[in-house]
C-alpha positions in Angstrom: 10.2 -14.7 76.0 11.1 -11.1 75.3 7.6 -9.8 75.0 7.8 -7.9 78.3 10.8 -6.1 77.0 9.2 -5.4 73.7 6.1 -4.0 75.3 8.2 -1.8 77.5 10.0 -0.4 74.5 6.7 0.3 72.8 5.2 1.9 76.0 8.3 4.0 76.7 8.4 5.2 73.1 4.8 6.3 73.2 5.2 8.0 76.6 8.2 9.9 75.2 6.3 11.0 72.1 8.6 9.0 69.9 7.7 7.1 66.7 6.7 3.5 67.2 9.7 1.3 67.5 10.8 -1.2 64.8 10.6 -4.9 65.4 13.7 -6.9 64.8 14.3 -9.3 61.8 12.9 -12.8 61.6 15.4 -15.3 60.3 12.8 -17.3 58.3 12.8 -16.3 54.6 11.4 -19.3 52.9 8.0 -19.7 54.7 6.1 -16.5 54.2 3.3 -17.7 56.5 5.8 -17.5 59.4 6.9 -14.0 58.4 3.3 -12.9 58.0 2.4 -14.2 61.5 5.4 -12.4 63.0 4.6 -9.2 61.2 0.9 -9.3 62.3 2.0 -10.0 65.9 4.3 -6.9 65.7 1.5 -4.8 64.4 -0.8 -5.9 67.1 1.8 -5.2 69.8 2.3 -1.7 68.5 5.5 -1.7 66.5 5.7 0.7 63.6 7.6 -1.6 61.2 9.8 -4.6 61.0 13.3 -5.2 59.7 13.8 -7.7 56.9 16.7 -10.0 56.5 15.8 -11.1 52.9 14.3 -9.3 49.9 11.5 -11.9 49.8 10.1 -10.6 53.1 9.9 -6.9 52.1 6.6 -6.8 50.3 4.8 -9.0 52.8 6.0 -7.0 55.8 5.2 -3.7 54.1 1.7 -4.8 53.3 1.1 -6.2 56.8 2.0 -2.8 58.4 -0.2 -0.8 56.1 -3.7 -0.1 57.4 -6.6 -2.1 55.9 -9.2 -0.4 53.8 -11.7 -0.7 56.7 -9.2 0.8 59.2 -8.4 3.7 56.8 -12.1 4.4 56.2 -12.7 4.4 59.9 -9.8 6.8 60.5 -11.1 9.2 57.8 -14.6 9.2 59.3 -13.2 9.9 62.7 -11.1 12.8 61.4 -14.1 14.2 59.5 -16.4 13.9 62.5 -13.8 15.6 64.8 -13.4 18.5 62.4 -17.1 19.2 62.8 -17.1 19.0 66.6 -14.1 20.4 68.5 -15.0 18.6 71.7 -15.4 14.9 72.3 -17.9 13.3 70.0 -18.8 9.8 68.8 -18.8 7.7 65.6 -20.1 4.2 65.2 -20.9 4.2 69.0 -17.3 4.9 69.9 -16.3 8.1 71.7 -13.9 10.3 69.7 -11.4 12.0 72.0 -7.8 13.0 71.7 -6.3 9.5 71.8 -8.8 8.2 69.2 -8.0 11.2 67.0 -4.2 10.5 67.4 -4.7 6.9 66.3 -6.8 7.9 63.3 -4.1 10.4 62.3 -1.4 7.8 62.6 -3.4 5.3 60.5 -3.9 7.9 57.7 -0.2 8.9 57.9 1.0 5.3 57.7 -1.2 4.8 54.6 0.3 7.9 53.0 3.8 6.5 53.5 2.8 3.2 52.0 
């Protein structure tokens, strides 16, 4: 499989400070379950989006890449907590440091683009 190459692209993009890469198209356009699984896998791997080959894929792919309401609520709590404490803090038992803040900001930014 090409997953090793995909992960390298994701890793190298992150290390270079670039936006998350875009996953390639999936040729299936009739079975939306297949598309949803492919899009979820791409999100879990760290891709920032996915190309579509057919208009029927667009809404499903867009919705899959948007943060969930729970993820967005978490991100907003992290940002609010960090604004009150300039150092490392915690929320819900998780340490808040620079990488956690960066993830929270990316989630909020992706929701704003949606």
